[in-house]
N, C-alpha and C positions, 0 to 999 in steps of 0.2 A: 588275280587278287580278289579276296572275298570282300563283299559289300558288307559295310558297317551298319549295324542295326540302328535306326534313327528313331527318337521319341521326341513327343513334344512337351515342354515343361507347361503345367498347369497355371503356374504364376506369373511366368515371363510371356509366354507364347512363342517361344524360341524353339526351333527344332534342332536338335543336337544329337549327338552319339549318346548310347546307352551308358557309356563310360563316365559321364559326367553325372550320373543319378546314383544315389544310394539304393541299394536294393529294396524293393517293395515301396518306392516312393515316387511320386508323380511330378516333383520339382526338383531343379538341379541343386547340386551341391552348393553353388554360390549362393542361392537363395539361403540357405541355411546358414551360412556364413555371415551373410548380410543380416539375417534376422538375429544371430545371436550378438553381432557386433552392436546393433542399434537397438535392442530391445522391442523391436517392431512385431506384430503379429504376421502369420502368413496371410491373413486377409488384407491387412493393412499394405502389404508389399504387394498383393495382388491388385488392389485397387491404384496404388501407385504406378505399376506397370501398364494397366489398363490406359491410365490417364495419359501417360507418355506415348503409348502406341496410338492413340485418337490423333495426335498432331501431326 
């Protein structure tokens, strides 16, 4: 069984498979979905996830 390629999301810091990323992007698809639904910027989401990860 081949090993899946993993990648780290620059916004959340979570390591997940490359299937969860759009091509040529460094953040997961879920971040784009969250960004679109909340009208938040990528930087705002990154700050939020950094705050959550620090607790």
